[in-house]
DOGUKE-663059 format. One record per residue: y negated, x, z of N, C-alpha, C, CB in turn. Coordinates in steps of 0.02 Angstrom, whole numbers, always signed. Each point is the difference from the previous one (the first is absolute). Glycine has a CB too. Layout:
N
PT    n_c2    n_c1    n_c3   ca_c2   ca_c1   ca_c3    c_c2    c_c1    c_c3   cb_c2   cb_c1   cb_c3
PT       Y       X       Z       Y       X       Z       Y       X       Z       Y       X       Z
...
! end
This chain:
330
PT    n_c2    n_c1    n_c3   ca_c2   ca_c1   ca_c3    c_c2    c_c1    c_c3   cb_c2   cb_c1   cb_c3
PT    -208    +504    -901     +44     +57      +5     +33     +35     -46      +7     -46     +78
PT     -36     +96     -78     +23     +42     -95     +52     +45      +6    -119     +13     -49
PT    +107      -5    +123     +75     +52     +31      -2     -14     +50      +9     +95     -49
PT     +55     -58     +89     +13      +7     +65     -27     +73     +37    +100     -82     -33
PT    -158     +46     +85     -46     +76     +21     -30      +2     +58     -30     +18    -104
PT     -22      -1     +83     -63     -31     +78     -41     -34     -24     -11     +90     +72
PT     -31    -124     -36     -41     -64     -16     -20     -15     -57     -31     +11     +86
PT      -8     +82    -111     -26     -26     -91     +19      -7     -38     -49     +27      +0
PT    +134     -38      +8     +46     -25     -70      -1     -73      -8     +84     +93     +13
PT    -149    -133     +50     -23     -59     -29     -65      -1     -27     +69     -47     +69
PT     -64     +24    -137     -65      -9     -59     -15     -59     -20     +25     +90     -47
PT     -94    -103     +52     -31     -55     -17     +27     -10     -84    -113     +19     +99
PT    +148     -57    -105     -21     -23     -85     +25     -63     -12      +9    +112     -52
PT     -41    -133     -27      +6     -48     -27     +75      -8     -20    -122      +7     -28
PT    +152     -86     +42     +70      -6     -34      -5     -74     -20     +76     +92     +72
PT     -23    -126    -118     -14     -67     -31      +3     -44     +61     +51     +21    -120
PT     -88     -75    +122     +10     -47     +52     +75     -41     -15    -144     -12     +15
PT    +171      +5     +61     +61     -28      -9      -4     -81     -22     +41     +93     +88
PT     +48    -117    -128     -15     -63      -8     +40     -23     +15     -57      +0     -61
PT     +58     -96     +49     +46     -30     +56     +36      -8     -83     -64     -74    +152
PT    +141     +93    -119     +55     -48     -46      -3     -58      +1     +67     +61     +13
PT     -22     -83     -88     -15     -83      -1     +48     -39     +42     -40      +6    -118
PT     +36     -48    +130      +0     -47     +68     +38     +26     +40     -16     -98     -44
PT     -28    +170    +114     +20     +27     +32     -22     -47     +38     +17    +105     -36
PT     +14     -85    +105     -28     -30     +53     -51     +73     +70    +132    -122     -37
PT    -169    +144     -17     -35     +51      +8     -66      -3      +5     +78     +39     -43
PT    -133      +5     +96     -64     -14     -14     -38     +57     -15     +10     -91     +65
PT     -54    +100    -116     -73     +35     -31     -26      -6     +83     -33     -51    -161
PT     +18    +116    +185     -45      +7     +58     -61     +43     -12     +98     -14     +70
PT    -142     +18     -62     -58     +33      -1      -1     +17     +83     -64     -63    -117
PT    +103    +127    +127     -24     +37     +46     -72     +13     +46     +85     +27     -71
PT     -79     -57    +132    -102     +18     +23     +30     +74     +43     -93    -163     +40
PT    +153    +157      -9     +20     +83     +58     +88      +7      -7    -112     -27    +128
PT    +125     +94    -113     +52     +15      +7      -5     +43     +57     +32     -23    -112
PT     +18      +7    +138     +32     +46     +88     +30     +47     -14     +28     -82     +70
PT     -36    +133     -41     +13     +74     +10     +49     +30     +49    -109      -2     -33
PT    +170     -20     +32     +67     +27     +24     +46     +69     -13     -10    -113      -7
PT     +21    +123     +69     +48     +93      +3     +68      -7     -56     -17     +29    +166
PT     +17     -83    -194     +68      -8     -47     -53     +35     -73     +95    -145     +62
PT    -146    +128     -57     -49     +15     -81      +4     +89     -10    -117    -120     +21
PT     +75    +163     +56      +7     +41     +15     +63     +26     -30     -74     -30     +83
PT    +142     -12     -43     +58     +48     -24     +33      +8     -70     +20     -23    +108
PT     -39     -26    -141     +23     -16     -75     -56     +50     -26     +51    -142      -5
PT    -118    +126     +37     -15     +94     -67      -7     +54      -1     -40     -36     -37
PT    +101     +64    +100     +10     +28     +17     +64     +29     -22     -80     -43     +60
PT    +122     +13     -47     +61      -9     -29     +32     -12     -61     -17     -19     +82
PT     -17     -24     -83     +31     -44     -83      +4     -87      +6    +100    +114     -27
PT    -114    -134     -12      +2     -94      -5     +84      +8     +13    -113     -59    -116
PT    +133     -12    +121     +86     -31     -27      +9     +19     -66      +5    -111     +64
PT     -50     +81     -92      -7     +18     -87     -15     +61     -24     -36     -96     -12
PT     +66    +171     +27     -51     +16     -34     +17     +33     -82     -52     +13    +130
PT     +98     -52    -176      -6     -20     -63     -78     -30     -29    +133     -20     +26
PT    -160     -28     +21     -45     -51     -22     -63     +46     +42     +85    -138     -17
PT    -106    +190     -27     -79     +19     +33     -59     -25     -71     +51    +139     +92
PT    -104    -119     -74     -48      +8     +48     +33     -60     +75    -120     +37    -118
PT     +81     -62    +168     +32     -48     +25     -79      -5     +54    +168     +25     -24
PT    -148     -96     +16     -45     -18     +75      +5     -28     +54     -46      +1     -56
PT     +14     +31    +113     +44     -11     +56     -55     -55     +27     +77    +128     +25
PT     -45    -140     +58     -48     -55     +22     +62     -64      -2    -140     +51     -60
PT    +193     -67    +135     +23     -53      +0     -35     -66     +36     +89     +82     -16
PT    -145     -71     +54     -49     -29     +22     -51     -33     -36     +30     +68     +66
PT     -24    -128     -88     -74     -30     -60     -23     -73     +38     +56     +46    -147
PT    -112     -60    +140     -34     -73      +3     -39      -1     -67     -16     -13    +137
PT     +13     -42    -134     -46      -4     -55      -9    -101     -26     +51    +161     -44
PT     -68    -171      +2     -18     -65     -51     +42     -12     -35     -94     +15     -11
PT    +123     -56     -12     +53     -16     -48     -51     -26     -69    +110     -40    +104
PT    -106     +68    -144     -22     -14     -62     +12     -47     -55      -7     +88     +35
PT     +80    -100     -35     +67     -22     -40     +52      +0     +28     -35     +33     -80
PT     +70     -89     +70     +46     -17     +17     +63     -18     -62     -86     -28    +103
PT    +149     +68     -85     +92     -26     -60     -34     -61      -9    +144     +45     +54
PT    -102     -46    -122     +12    -114      +3     +75      -9     +75      -8     -44    -214
PT     +26     +80    +247     +64     -26     +30     -53     +13     +65    +142     +33     -76
PT    -203     -16     +85     -48      +5     +74     +16     -89     +23    -130    +112     -43
PT    +154     -97    +100     -21     -81     +45     -62      -3     +55    +133     -22      -2
PT    -132     +89     +40      -6     -13     +62     -81     +35      +7    +149      -3     +38
PT    -177     +36     -91     -58     +25     -10     -56      +2     -63     +72     +47     +77
PT    -125     -56     -65     -45     -23     -76     -70     +53      +7     +37    -161      -7
PT     -35    +190     -67     -96     +49     +16     -35      -7     +66     -40     -29    -120
PT      +6     +74    +147     -47     -11     +34     +38     -10     +62     -82     -40     -87
PT    +137     +56    +101     +42      +2     +42     +10     +72     +48     +42     -91     -84
PT     -83     +91    +143     +18     +61     +26     +67      +6     +46    -125     +15      -8
PT    +143     +63     -19     +83      +7     +53      +0     +88      +6    +101    -126     -63
PT     -75    +137    +106     +39     +53      +9     +63     +25     -13     -64     -20     +51
PT     +83     +78     -42     +75     +31      -2     +48     +68     -14     -28     -99     -22
PT     +60    +100     +37     +54     +69      +6     +24     -18     -69     +48     +22    +140
PT     -49     +11    -199     +32      +3     -52     -35     +78     -43     +26    -155      +6
PT     +33    +175     -48     -26     +57     -49      -1     +69     +47     -84     -89     -81
PT     +87    +122     +43     -31     +47     +10     +40     +49     +22     -87     -61     +11
PT    +157     +75      -7     +60     +50     -25      +6     +36     -48     +43     -59     +39
PT     -70     +48     -79     -15     +47     -53     +57     -45     -70     -31    +144    +101
PT     +46    -202     -99     +41     -50     -60     -69     -67     +13    +184     +32     +20
PT    -194     -73     +17     -43     -69     -10     -57     +50     +16     +71    -132     +40
PT    -125    +101     -78     -66     +38     -16     -30     -21    +116     -38     -40    -217
PT      +3     +87    +240     -32     -20     +69     -49     -14     -16     +43     +55     +72
PT     -97     -37     -36     -62     -51     +32     -52     +49      +0     +64     -86     +84
PT     -54    +161    -132     -71     +38     +22     -32     -22     -67     +32    +120     +83
PT     -82    -179    -114     +20      -8     -60     -56     -58      +0    +137     +45     -15
PT    -170     -64     -22     -29     -62      +1     +36     -69     -21     -88     +77     -18
PT    +139     -65      -6     +51     -54     -22     +82      -1     +14     -89      +0     -85
PT    +111     -41    +101     +75     -21     +11     +19     -57     -12      +2     +63     +70
PT     +81     -32     -92     +36    -100      +0     +58     +26     +52      -9     -75    -159
PT     -11      +7    +206     +65     -16     +37     +30     -63     +23     -31     +93     +27
PT     +90     -89     -48     +41     -56     +35     -31     -61     +48     +77     +98      -6
PT     -65    -158     -22     -63     -41     +58     +70     +16     +60    -104    -139     -83
PT    +164    +130     +87     +46      -3     +44     -21     +56     +58     +91     -45     -95
PT    -126    +105     +76     -11     +55     +47     -55      -1     +36     +55     +57     -63
PT    -100     -92     +40     -74      -1     +21     -19     -50     +55     -26     +33    -115
PT     -17     -37    +149     -26     -63     +55     -71      +0      -5     +91     +11     +92
PT    -124     -75     -56     -48      +7     -18     -55     +43     +48     +43    -102     -64
PT     -88    +127     +64     -62     +54     +48     -23     -55     +46     -60     +94     -97
PT     +86     -70    +156     -32     -29     +37     -97     -19      -4    +122     +56     +54
PT    -133    -115     -28     -56      +1     -13     -69     +33     +29     +70     -80     -32
PT     -41     +91    +103     -57     +66     +38      +4     +48     -21      -1     -25     +91
PT     +22     +51    -123     +25     +76     -12     -41      +3     -88    +155      +6     +93
PT    -189     +77    -108     -21     +33     -33     +63      -3     -40     -93     +57     +67
PT     +78     -27    -136     +59     +22     -44     +11     +58     +16     -16     -60     -86
PT     -33    +114    +124     +27     +82     +14     +49     -22     +40    -102     +85      +2
PT     +87    -119     +79     +45     -20     +52     +80     -51     -32    -137      +2     +86
PT    +111     -45    -115     +68     -20     -25     +44     +50     -48     -56    -113      +8
PT     +35    +148     -37     +28     +51     -45     +24     +57     +25     -65     -38     -69
PT     +43     +58    +139     +23     +43     +55     +73     -28     +26    -131     +27     +36
PT    +117     -85     -35     +60     -43     +39     +62     -11     -17     -74     -47     +24
PT    +111     +33     -84     +67      -9     -13     +61     +37     +18     -60     -40     -69
PT     +67    +102     +82     +57     +46      +2      +0     +19     +74      -6     +47    -127
PT     -60     -39    +147      -4      -4     +82     +24     -56     +51     -91     +59     -37
PT     +80    -138      -1     +28     -61     +22     +64      +6      +7     -76     -58     -47
PT    +106     +67     -45     +84      -5     +15      -3     +38     +38     +61     -24     -87
PT     -66     +68     +75     +52     +72     +37     -21      -4     +86     -13    +108    -126
PT     -18    -114    +153      +1     -40     +77     +25     -44      +0     -77     +23     +32
PT     +86     -86     -70     +22     -58     +12    +103     +11      -7    -150     -65     -54
PT    +162     +97      -3     +73      +4      +2     +27     +60     +60      +0     -40    -140
PT     -52     +84    +136     +40     +46     +89     -10      -7     +38     +10     +64     -11
PT     -67    -118     +22     +18     -50     +97     +40     -70     -13    -139     +32     +65
PT    +134     -53     -89     +28     -76     -23     +61     +24     -21    -103     -71     -43
PT    +150     +93     -15     +30     -17     -36     +45     +61     +32     -71     -73    -100
PT     +86    +128     +97     +19     +57     +12      +8      +0     +68     -46     +46     -94
PT      -6     -24    +134      -4      -7     +67      +6     -87     +27     -77    +124      -8
PT     +80    -162      +1      +8     -61     +22     -23     -15     +57     +78      +1     -57
PT    -151      +1     +53     -37      +5     +81      +3     -80      -3    -101    +125     +17
PT     +92    -107     +56      +4     -86     +31     -70      -4     +61    +171     -15      -6
PT    -177     -36      +7     -48      +0     +46      -3     +30     +72      -7     -84     -68
PT     -50    +130    +109     +39     +32     +66     +13     +45     -13     +41     -67     +43
PT     -25     +97     -97     +49     +69     +15     -45     +37     -18    +117     -19     -21
PT    -116     +83     +47     -57     +63      -2      +8     +50     -71      +5      +6    +147
PT     -42     +18    -165      -9     +30     -69     -23     +76     +12     -33    -120     -58
PT     +40    +127     +26     -41    +107      -2      +0     +23     -75     +69     +62    +125
PT    -136     -90    -160     -40     +35     -54     -22     +45      -7     -13     -61      -7
PT     +55     +92     -42     -41     +73     -20     -62     -10     -50    +117     +67      +8
PT    -149     -17     +17     -82     +16     -40     -19     -66      -9     +15    +111     -76
PT     -12    -144    +112     -76     -79     +10     -38      -1     -24      -8     -18     +78
PT     -53     +57    -101     -34     +10     -15     -13      -7    -104     +16     +56    +147
PT     +48     -33    -152     +22     +14     -80      -5     -66     -45     +89     +92     +41
PT     -64     -90    -100      -5     -60     -50     +65     -37     +32     -58     +58    -125
PT    +109     -32    +121     +60     -59     +21     -18      -6     +84    +117     +39    -100
PT    -127      -5    +135      -3      +6     +77     -54     -57     +32     +27    +140     -13
PT     -68    -143     -20     -63     -31      +6     +31     -74      -1     -89     +95     -60
PT    +114    -115     +18     +12     -59      +3     +53     -10     +22     -60     -16     -67
PT    +106     +39     +67     +86      -4     +26     -24     -12     +86     +85    +110    -103
PT    -161     -90    +136     -14     -13     +65      -6     -76      -3     -57    +114     +30
PT     +16    -150     -77     -21     -37      -4     +70     -77      +2    -115    +101     -53
PT    +156     -93     +10     +66     -27     -20     +32     +16     +53      +0      +8    -114
PT      +8      +8    +155     +47     +31     +80     -34     -44     +26     +30    +131     +17
PT    -104    -139      +7     -26     -44     +54      +1     -59     -27     -68     +74     +52
PT     +71     -87    -125     +10     -76      -6     +68     -42     -17    -111     +25     -31
PT    +163     +22     +39     +59      +9     +38      +6     -25     +70      +8     +89     -70
PT     -46     -78     +96      -3      -6     +90     +24     +52     +22     +17    -110     +17
PT      -8    +185     -44     +23     +80     +12     -66      +6     +55     +64     +59    -140
PT     -40      +2    +182     -47      +7     +45      +7     +89     -38     +13    -115    +134
PT     -61    +171    -137      +2     +50     -65     -35     +49     +13     +11     -73     -78
PT     +16    +139     +78     -21     +54     +34      -4     +40     -81     +60     -10    +152
PT    -109     +60    -173      +6     +45     -48     -38     +66      +7     +22     -97     -63
PT     -18    +134     +29     -12     +61      +5     -52     +12     -56    +113     +27     +55
PT    -168     +20     -34     -77      +5     -19      +5     +60      +7     -66     -95     +34
PT      +5    +131     -78      +3     +68     +16     -88     +27      +3    +141     +14     -66
PT    -172     -89    +106     -86     +30     +14     -20     -76     +39     -44     +97    -137
PT     -19     -71    +169      -5     -68     +28     -27     -34     -26      +8     +25     +76
PT     -44     -12    -159     -34     -75     -27     +57     -18     -48    -144     +22      +1
PT    +215      -2     +12     +35     -28     -28     +57     -40     +58     -35     +87    -109
PT     +31     -69    +160     +19     -50     +66     -48     -61     -15     +28    +100    +101
PT     -99     -91     -80     -35     -29      +2     +20     -34     -49     -68     +55     +56
PT     +67     -66    -115     +23     -19     -62     +61     -55     -16     -46    +113      -8
PT     +88     -70     +45     +71     -64     +22     +13     -42     +53     +48     +69     -43
PT     -85     -52    +105     -38     -78     +24     -39     -27     -12     +20     +13     +57
PT     -64      +3    -109     -32     -61     -36     +36     -45     -37     -82     +64      -6
PT    +166     -46      -3     +44     -28     -25     +47     -35     +26     -28     +64     -51
PT     +12     -50    +108     +71     -26     +56     +42     +39     +41     +14     -68     -77
PT      -7    +136     +61     +45     +41     +10     -35      -4     +90     +35     +81    -148
PT     +35     -88    +181     +16     -16     +81      -7     +76     +25     +97    -115      -5
PT     -58    +180     -16      +7     +62     +10     -18     +44     -44     +68     -33     +57
PT    -112     +85     -52     -18     +59     -26     +13     +77     +14     -64     -84     -12
PT    +112    +102     -51     +38     +64     +33     -26     +62     -41    +116     -66     +36
PT    -150    +110      -4     -41     +42     -23     +49     +56     -25    -101     -38     +76
PT    +136     +56    -157     +77     +41     -15     -24     +49     +17     +64     -41     -90
PT    -131     +68     +82      -8     +68      +0     +20     +44     +60     -83     -34     -71
PT     +51     -17    +103      +2     +52     +87     +65     -43     +34    -164     +30     +39
PT    +201     -57     -68     +57     -40     +30     +55      -1      -1     -53     -41      -7
PT    +120     +20     +60     +72     -13     -56      -4     -69      +0     +91     +97     +26
PT     -97    -118    -100     -23     -75     +10     +78     -21     +17    -120     -25     -95
PT    +182     +55     +82     +55     -56     +31      +9     -11     +52     +46     +16     -62
PT     -76     +36     +99      +3      +2     +89     -71     -42     +24     +66    +141     +13
PT    -110    -167     -73     -51      -7     +43     +24    -100     -18    -118    +150      -9
PT    +159    -158     -49     +31     -70     -15     +56      -9     +71      -9     +10    -161
PT     +39     +28    +172     +38      -8     +41     -43     -13     +62     +86     +63     -62
PT    -128     -26     +92     -39      -3     +52      -9     -84      +1     -58    +133     -10
PT     +12    -167     -58     -21     -46     -12     +43     -66     +18     -59     +77     -73
PT    +131     -54     +36     +44     -61     +16     +49     +27     +74      +7     -48    -153
PT     -42     +81    +212     +48     -20     +52     +70     +50     -14     -53    -140      +8
PT     +19    +195     -59     +98     +46      +2     +27     -55     -59     +45     +43    +169
PT     -42    -114    -205     +58     -42     -26      -6     +60     -74     -11    -168     +61
PT     -66    +185    -104      +3      -9     -52     -40     -62     -31     +98     +66     +24
PT    -127     -82     -96     -23     -50     -36     +57     -27     -23    -102     +44     -26
PT    +106    -101      +3     +54     -15     -32      -1     -24     -76     +27     -20    +113
PT    -109     +33    -143     +10     +52     -64     -50     +53     -26     +59     -93     -34
PT     -42    +146      +2     -55     +40      +2      -8      -1     -83     +20     +78    +124
PT     -70     -85    -145     -14     +23     -55     -49     +70     -40     +34    -119     +28
PT     +21    +167     -61     -30     +43     -38     -26     -11     -77     +67     +58     +81
PT    -146     -18     -64     -29      -4     -36     -31     +71     -37      +0    -113     +61
PT     +43    +138     -29     +10    +100      -4     +21     +14     -42     +20     +31     +84
PT     +40     -10     -50     +65     +17     -19      -1     +81     +12     +19    -105     -90
PT     +35    +145     +62      -3     +71     +33     +39     -15     +85    -138     +45     -79
PT    +107     +15    +100      +8      +4     +72      -4     -70     +42     -50    +118     -18
PT      +2    -137     -23     -11     -78     +53     +38     -38      +0     -90     -10      -9
PT    +168      -4     -24     +22     -48      -6     +59      +8     +60     -44     -18    -131
PT     +87     +99    +130     +48      +0     +44     -38      +0     +77     +87     +63     -94
PT    -133     -21     +83     -23      +6     +74     -35     -76     +38     -28    +140     -40
PT     +39    -204     -27     -23     -58     +41     +77     -25     +23    -128     -38     -72
PT    +154     +38     +66     +92     -15     +49      +4      -6     +34     +49     +36     -18
PT     -92     +27     +67     +46     -32     +71     -84     -57     +25    +118    +153     +63
PT    -143    -163    -102     -65     -44     +29     +25     -59     -26    -110     +77      -1
PT    +155     -97     +11     +36     -69     -36     +69     -29     +35     -44     +49    -118
PT     +13    -100    +147     +56     -29     +45     +82     +10     -21     -95     -88     +23
PT    +126     +78     +16     +87      -8      -8      +4     -51     -51     +42     +22    +123
PT     -14     -32    -189      +9     -39     -28     -49     -36     -39     +75     +12     +71
PT    -144     +14     -76     -54      +5     -23      -6      +5     -76     -19     +41    +107
PT     -37     -48    -146     +15      +2     -71     -54     +81      -4     +24    -168     -48
PT     -22    +196      -2     -67     +57     -38      -5     -18     -52     +12     +99     +41
PT     -77    -109     -97      +0     -31     -56     -40     +72     -18      +8    -155     +11
PT     +15    +191     -80     -41     +28     -15     -35     -16     -98     +65     +81    +124
PT    -113     -58    -134      +6     -12     -59     -31     +97     -45     -22    -181     +34
PT     +33    +223      -7     +49     +72     -19     +63      -1     -24     -50     +44     +80
PT     +71      +4     -97     +63     +18     -34      +8     +59     +81     -17     -19    -185
PT     +88      -4    +213     +18     +42     +57     +18     +62     -37     +42     -91     +85
PT     -83    +156     -46     +43     +68     -18     +47      -6      -7     -42     +55     +41
PT     +71     +11     -79     +88      +1      -9      -3     +48     +75     +49      +3    -169
PT     -91     +18    +188     +35     +42     +73      -9     -45     +64     -35    +128     -43
PT     +26    -182     +41     -11     -46     +36     +51      +9     +59     -50     -70     -96
PT     +41     +62    +162     +66      +7     +70      +2     -72     +16     -25    +126     +71
PT     +69    -165    -112     +22     -65     +34     +11     -15     +56     +32      -4     -72
PT      -6     +67    +114     +27      -7     +72     -32     -66     +31     +12    +132     +17
PT     -58    -123     +24     -32     -62     +36      -8     -55     -30     -51     +64     +52
PT     +37     -66    -116     -11     -67     -20     +62     -33     -13    -104     +30     -44
PT    +167      +2     +26     +93     -34     +11      -2      -5     +79     +85     +74    -109
PT     -96     -24    +159      -4     -10     +87      -8     -73     +26     -61    +113      +6
PT     -11    -109     -60     -29     -75     +47     +21     -48     -61    -128     +41     +88
PT    +163     -65    -128      +7     -33     -59     -36     -46     -31     +78     +25     +31
PT    -129     +20     -41     -70     -25     -38     +36     -26     -82    -106    +108     +74
PT     +78    -157     -79      -7     -22     -67     -65     +14     -60     +71     -80     +72
PT     -46    +126    -115     -49     +28     -53     -17     -40     -67     +45    +105     +45
PT    -112    -109     -45      -4     -15     -64     -85     +20     -39    +106    -101     +41
PT     -37     +85    -110     -67     +60     -30     -50     -80     -34     +90    +167     -62
PT    -145    -146     +58     -55     -40     -74     -16     +34     -44     -56     -61     +54
PT     +47     +35    -111      -8     +22     -49     -30     -69     -48     +93    +107     +32
PT    -151    -124     -31     -30     -63     -20     +28      -2     -76    -115      +0     +86
PT    +107     +53    -129     -24     +21     -68     +64     -17      -9     -96     +91     -14
PT    +155    -105     +36     +61      +0     -19     +31     -48     -51      -2     +46    +101
PT     -25    -138     -72     -40     -33     -77      -1     +13     -36     -46     -22     +17
PT      -8     +49     -32     -37     +24     -65     +45     +37     -38    -109      +7     +50
PT    +127     +57     -34     +29     +42     -40     +70     -29      -5     -76     +99     +28
PT    +109    -123      -6     +64     -42     -16      -4     -59     -39     +33     +38     +98
PT     -97     -71    -114     -11     -55     -25     +47     -57     +49     -31     +65    -128
PT     +29     -83    +149     +30     -51     +70     -41     -58     +12     +39     +98     +65
PT     -51    -141    -122     -30     -46     -13     -33     -36     +89     +87      -7    -140
PT     -31      -8    +145     -13     -42     +62     -19     +16     +70     +65     -46     -60
PT     -67    +121     +74     -11     +33     +47     -71      +8      -4    +111     +47      +8
PT    -117     -32     -90     -97     +15      -1     -33     -71      -9      -3    +127     -71
PT     +42    -181     +62     -46     -85      -1     -10      +2    +101     +90    -106    -145
PT     -32    +144    +197     -40     -19     +35     -38     +38     +58     +64     -82     -43
PT     -65    +150     +10     -45     +44      -3     -80     -50      -4    +101    +101     -62
PT     -77    -122      -7     -73     -28     +13      -5     -64     +41     -30     +49    -109
PT     +73     -74    +129      +5     -80     +63     -40     +38     +64    +153     -71     -28
PT    -117    +173     +27     -30     +16     +73     -81      +1     -16    +112     +82     +50
PT    -141     -73     -92     -61     +14     -15     -35     -66      +9     +28     +96     -75
PT      +4    -154     +46     -41     -79      -2     -10     +11     +82     +68    -101    -113
PT     +15     +96    +148     -17     -17     +94     -65     +37     +21    +135      -1     +41
PT    -133     +72     -71     -48     +68     +47     -78     -13     -20    +101    +113     -12
PT    -112    -162     -50     -67     -22     -22     +24     -59     +31     -51     +60    -112
PT     +49    -117    +140     -18     -65     +43      -1     +31     +71     +61     -98     -77
PT     -55    +164    +122      +2     +34     +31     -66     +30      +7    +112      -3     -20
PT    -136     +43     -20     -62     +31     -21     -32     -35     -12     +27     +73     -32
PT     -46    -132      +7     -49     -61      -4      +5     -34     +78     +20     -26    -144
PT     +14     +21    +181      -2     -10     +57     -28     +48     +62     +82     -63     -60
PT    -100    +126     +33      -6     +58     +28     +14      +7     +55     -60     +14     -58
PT    +134     -15     +50     +54      +7     +34     +20     +77     -13     +32    -132      -7
PT     -34    +168     -52     +11     +59     -30     -54     +29     -46    +112     -36     +12
PT    -115    +104      +0     -62     +31     -40     +27     +51     -41     -86     -21     +86
PT     +44     +58    -121     +47     +60     -56    -105     +43     +17    +147     -92    -155
PT    -111    +136    +171     -61     +58     -23      -7     +33     -46      -3     +13     +76
PT     -43     -14    -109     -26     +63     -42     -44     +77     +21      +0    -111     -68
PT     +27    +152     +48     -43     +57     +46     -42     +57     -46    +101     -10    +100
PT     -85     -19    -175     -18     +34     -53      +0     -45     -41     +33     +97     +24
PT     -85     -71     -81      +0     -45     -73     -40     +42     -56      -4    -123     +65
PT     +66    +134    -111     -23     +43     -54      +2     -51     -89     +61    +130     +94
PT     -88     -85    -123     -25     -34     -73     +88     +19     -13    -172     +30     -52
PT    +170     -69     -20     +73      +9     -58      -3     +72     +17      -5     -94    -119
PT     -53    +125     +85     +23     +77     -44      -9     +44     +78     -66      -8    -164
PT     +61     -28    +214     -10     +71     +57     +89      -3     +20    -161     -16     +75
PT    +204     -33    -128     +68      +7     +48     +59     +86     +43      -8    -126    -102
PT     -61    +166     +46     +45     +64     +36     -13      +7     +77      -8     +73    -113
PT     -89     -78    +123     -12     +20     +52     +36     -47     +43    -100     +55     -36
PT     +97    -112     +22     +48     -58     +54     +50     +21     +19     -24     -86     -44
PT     +73    +119      +2     +54     +30      +5      -5     +70     +47     +27     -61    -115
PT     -70    +114    +103      +0     +46     +52     -17     -31     +53     -21     +85     -60
PT      -8    -138     +91     -28     -36     +54     +69      -5     +33    -112     -67     -51
PT    +131     +33     +27     +54     -24     +45     +71     +53     +11     -48    -125     -42
PT     +65    +138      +6     +28     +89     +12     -37     +59     +51     +29     -19    -129
PT     -79     -17    +134     -37     +47     +55     +28     -18     +67    -112      +8     -64
PT    +122     -79     +71     +15     -33     +64     -45     -18     +46     +83     +49     -15
PT     -63     -74     +74     -50     -15     +31     -52     -55     -15     +30    +104     +17
PT      +0    -148     -66     -46     -69      +0     +29     -46      +8     -65     +26     -60
PT     +24     -74    +101     +14     -53     +49      -1     -44     -72     -60     +26    +148
PT    +106     -94    -158      +0     -53     -57     +21     +21     -52     -78     -48     +34
PT     +24     +12    -101     +39     +18     -36     -39     +20     -61     +88     -64     +55
PT     -91    +112    -124     -55     +15     -36      +2     -44     -29     -11     +96      -5
PT     -36    -109     -77      -4     -51     -30     -45     +29     -58     +23     -87    +101
PT     +20     +71    -155     -29     +16     -71     -46     -84     -37    +132    +113     -21
PT    -188     -95      +6     -51     -62      -6      +1      +3     -66     -79      -1     +99
PT    +107     -58    -138      -9     +27     -75     -28     -45     -37     +89     +65      +1
PT    -128    -107      +0     -48     -62     -30     -31     -53     +84    +101     -11    -152
PT    -161      -6    +107     -40     -34     +50     +31     -66     +21    -101     +53     -46
PT     +94     -93    +112     +47     -34     +14     -29     -77     -24     +48     +92     +98
! end
């Protein structure tokens, strides 16, 4: 990324290979694939968190093969296949590249049953959905959940994580194809938000009581319009910053507990224990994936040099699942 702006500011360039610091606990990873996430497009348009460090290499999600290890590494060796969410905010190098360096504490072994492309699509959305549902929303077995945009990157794994917890899931979609997709993932009730009042539909689904937990992956008006769909003393978690003009009256009257989820916080604030916890989430998800309990859907793949096209597609909307950059052969 040479400057902030439209997708064309992403340019293919040769840069020096990263090197391992002496005595470090870091891994040199040959990247096979990198995931594309909305945060990438936002940083490209608005500028990175570290504007003084340009040009920047974007991409928080990566999957690849360990090529070399620092002298302090204990858990990984050359040849290990790994996946992770690290870098790409403008400070530490991201994963739209052939090589990167990442601390062993922040990576997990790639699920054996996934391709590298699928693995690269997984980390940010898995961690986001896990933290939102299990930690911010305190989801319990038997509860009813409303997940917005269930066919999206975060939404499609959130449906599965909620079902794995023993919850009953309603989700919003915009088309029949997406309705079919989310039903395959385990959604119990589908709401077509374009021609239905989703809050009223959720109330009808719960006999007027409201869902125990609502998960907003859309933001804007969707956030406050969801308040009446949540039961009194229930939870709503959003991954977007609430608008300044949000009207909180319904949430306050219903004594809703508001959860804000930003999985990038540990990386941005260099919270080592929190980043280690996120790697543990990926390790547990890898077990579920290899047991066939959790699936990652990749809708489109682009070669590295077409990163700009991948950004254009993501910003066009209406994507089911995730978009991935292919960097090298598996």
